[in-house]
N, C-alpha and C positions, 0 to 999 in steps of 0.2 A: 861298426861303426866308429872311426878313428877320431879323438879326441887328443890333442897335446897340450896339456895346463901351462909347462914351461913357455911354449909359444904364443899363449893367449893372455900373459900377464902386459899389463900397461905400461906402458912408456916410463911412466911418472911413478911405477907401483914403489911404495914405501919412503920416495921422496920429499912429501909434505903432507900435512894433515890438519885438521881442524878438529876441536875437541866443544862439544855443546853439553854441559851440564853433565861430566865424566862420561859422554857419549863419543867416541871417536869416529871420524869418517875421514877414509883417505883411499885414493883410487888402487886399484888391483888387476882386475880383468879390462880386457878390450871390450867393446860392443860385440866384435866379430864372434869372440868367444863365448861371449853369453848367450847371442844367437845359437852357437853349437849346442849350448848345455839346452836350451830348450826344445831344439830340434830331436835332442837326444831323449829328453823326456817325455815328447810327443809320441815318439818312436815305441818305448817301451812303457807308453802310459797302463798297458794291460799287466805289467810286471812291477808296477809300484806295491809296496809293502804299505799295510795300515798301522799305525802307531796310535797307542792313548796313553794319557795322564789321568788314570782315573780319579784320582783324588782331586783333580783341577777340573774334572770334565770336558778333556780334551780329546779329539780325536783328528788325524790328518793323514793324507797319503803320501809319501815319500818315496824316492829313488835314488838309493846310497852310490855314491862313487864306487864304494868296492863291489857293488854288484855291476858296474860297467866294466871296470877296468881295477886291479890290484895297483897297478902303476899308477893311475891318475890318483889313488889315495897318497902314494909315494910322494908324489909330485907335489901335492897339497901340503903335506908336513913340509917339504922342502921351502916353498912359498911362505908359509907361514913363519917358518926360522929366518928366513933372510929378511922378508918385508915387514911384517907385522910385530913381531917380536920386539925390534928395536924401539919401535913407537910404544908397545905397551909398556916398556921398561921405563920408558921417557915419561909416559904420564901417570903410571903406576909403579913405581919402583920398585916396591916389595912384593909385587906378583910372581909368583911361582908358578910356570905350568910344566908338569912333569909329561904330559902326553895330549893325544888329541882323539875325539872320536871321530867315526867315519862320517864327513858331509854329506848333506843329503838334499836333493831338489826336491820342495814343495811347490804343490800347483792349487791355486784358488780358484773357483768357478762357482757360479751360480747353480743351485741343487745339488751341489756335491760340498765339500770343504770351501763355505765360501766367508769364511771369518775364523779366528781365535779368540775367546774370552781373555780377559786381564787374567795373566800369570806369571811366574818366574820359572826360568829353565832349569836344568838340571849341570850347572858350569860354572866355572870361575869365572870364565869371560865367555860371552857369547859373539857370535859371527852372525850376520845377514848380510846378504847382497840381491840386490834386484836386478833381476836378468832381462826383464823387457818392460816395456812401457805402454803399450796398445790395449790398455784397460782403465777402468774409473772405479775409484773407491779401494778398500784393502790397505792402506798406508800404515805402515809399522807405526805404532802409536805409542807414546812413553807418558802417559797421563803426569805423572809425579813430576816429570822434567818439564812438562807443558811444550812436546816436543814431538815433531812426524817426522817421518822419512819421506814425505809427498815429494819434496825438491833434491832429494838426492838421485844423481846420476846413476843410470844403469850401468853396472861393473864396479860401481863404489863399494868397499867394505865398510859395515859399520861394526863396532865393538864396543861392548858396553860389561859393567860388572852386574853379574846375573842375579842372585840369590836372595838379595836383600833389598839393595835401594831402587833399581830400576823394573818392577813390573811393567809388562807391556800388553798390547794387545794388537788386533788386526780388525778393525770394524770390516763390515759385511763388504764384499764385492760388489759393484754397481753394474757393470758391463764388462764385457771382455773376459779372459783369463790371464790371471797372474802366475808367474814363476819365479822363486825365489832361492836361493841357495843358503841353506842354515849350516852352522857348524858351531859344534860344543868342545870346550877342553875336558880333558880326562883328569882326575878320577871325577864321576859324577855322582848322581844319586840313583841313578840306574844301572842294573846289570846287565840289561839285554839288547843292549843296542851293539851291532856290529861295528868290527873295524877301529880297536884300539891300538895307537902306536905311542909308545913309552919313549920319551926323550932320551934318557939314559939307556938305555938297553936297544932300540930299533934303529935309531936315527943317529949318523954321524956327520 
């Protein structure tokens, strides 16, 4: 199954953004590309890896870009540098991101991973992107900021500082199946995640 991330970039990727209490929202992917990622996750559902953060009692299934294609991960790093980095440097000028963890597609469905409790990520800046909208519930929620991603369009990137000020959760899915793309920057607080690219040695 062939997926071309470079061809899936939104025409307005990196061109404008909004900021909601230090949460950045900006166009990144087309809806068609998001549908391709959903179809890929459905096709490889049986190959998803189980991850856990025991100290926060979190568990979820994930399909990493690196398992789909190493080139897909390389294109992800290039897209971040070109379209997201300038926005991050504008909003948080002192932020230094030396590298990236391998992005992964997450699935929320009743009877499986149907929610995530309140938690922090292992990342300087976290990324989330809604891949479909034919479901109910399970909106990414930031209670401290009194903000949810309920109305954020499919394909728009959501970025936030991860480790102190922006705990977040995903309430229980009520109907359908939700797919989202999650990505963390490196270094992180975990050493068992695949696919690290270092800005200064791996990307030019």
